[in-house]
N, C-alpha and C positions, 0 to 999 in steps of 0.2 A: 580819253576814249571809255565807250559804254559798252560792254559785251551784252548787252541787253537789248539795245537799241534797234529798233526795227531796220530791216536792210529796204533800202529805197532806191530803186531800178534807175541808174544812170546819175545817180546822187551821191550815196552814201553808205558806208557799212561803220557801225562803232561810232557814228556821229562824226567821223572822220569823211571830209567832202571832195570828190572831184573837182578840180578846177582851182582848188586853194592852194597856198603856199605850204608846202612839207614844214616849213618852221612854225608855222601857226599851231602844230601840234606837237612837236618832238619836245618842247620842254617841259609840257603836261607829261608825256608819256614817260620821260626819264624821272619827274618828280614822282611818278607813281611805283619807280623802283621796277619797272618792266626791263626785261630783257630784250635789247635791239641789236639785231645783225644786220649790217650794211654789206650790200653787194652791189657792184658796178658791173655792168655788161653792155655791149654795143647791140642795138635792135636795128634793123635795116633803116637808116637815115637818122638816128638819134642814140644817145646814149642815156641808159636808164641808170636809176638808183634805185635798188629794191630795199626797203627796212621791213625786215621781217621780225614780228613782234611776238615776244613769249613763243617762240620755235612755230611760228607760222599760224599762232591763233587769228591772227590780222597781218597782212602783207600789204604794204604802200609802194606803188611804183609811182616815181617821179621822174621827170626829166629833168636834163642837166640844168635847167633854172629853177629846179625845185617846185616845179608845178605838180600836182598831184593827178596822174593819167588814169590810173584805176586802183580799186582797193578789192582784197580779197580775204576770205575769212575761212576757217576749217570747221570740223564737226563740234569742238568745244563751244563754240560760238552760240549765244544762247537767243539771239535776236532772229526774226524770221520776216521773209519776202510775202507780201500781202497777209500775214497772218497763219501761214500755210509751210511754205517752202524755206527748208534751210540745209546747210551742209550736213552731210551726214544720212542722208536720206537713199534709200534703193532706188534703184530706176524704176521698179514696179510702183513704189508709193509716188514717184515724181510722175509717171504717166498716169497713175489714178487721179491725180490732184490737178491736173492740167488737161486743157482740150488739144493741144498740139504742139509735138516735139520737132525740133530740127537739129541736125547734127551739121557741125560747121566749123572748120577750124580748129577741131580738138575741142569744141565746146557744144553743149547741150543748151540749145535756147529754146524757152518755153513760151507759148501762146505769143508769138511773134513780138515779144518784148526783147530787143537787142541791148539793154542798159543791163540786163541780170541774166547771168549763165553760169551753168554747171562746168567747171574744168573735168574734160575726160581724162581718166588717167591710161597711162601706156598699159597694154598697145591698143587699146579702143580709142586712141586720140588720132588714129591716121587711117584713111581708106575705106571708112564705114558711111553706108549712105542712109540707113535708116536706124529708127530707137529700137527697132524690133531684133535687130542684129547684136545689141547690148544685152549681156545676161540680166533677169529682172533682179537676181539678189546682187548685183554690182552695187556697191555703196559709192556715192558719189561726194566725196571727201571735201571738196572745195568747192567755193562759188565767187564769181567776180562780179562788180559793179564797173560799167563803162561808159562812157559817154557812147551814145549811138552812132554817133558819126565816125566814130573808132572803126567802123565795119567797111565804110566805104573806100 
């Protein structure tokens, strides 16, 4: 796990890749003496295993077969998406750094890139239609990379 690695849309955070088996990473994560909290929960149609590393610095969500579905990181993560965007930015900073913003299913998607998105905190994760409804100083603490097909 590399907390300085570039965030790659639809592919990886911390060099942890979507679509790979979680087992490919767990041994090295434990060898680095990182704290890992495992939670299992039901999501419509599947059982998810969520591995929260170092209190959510990085979270890996895998299906019941151990295939990584998505990866998220929080503001202590040091890598960036396209050298600019990262968790811990304010809404105003994100708007200034992007051309287009879309609120969908509790996430802020930028520049029509559905492989990278900011998680919206409660109560902003529901019933909003436009980024202008978010406070400019709202800090977006978490970003996700997902397979772009996830949205279908």
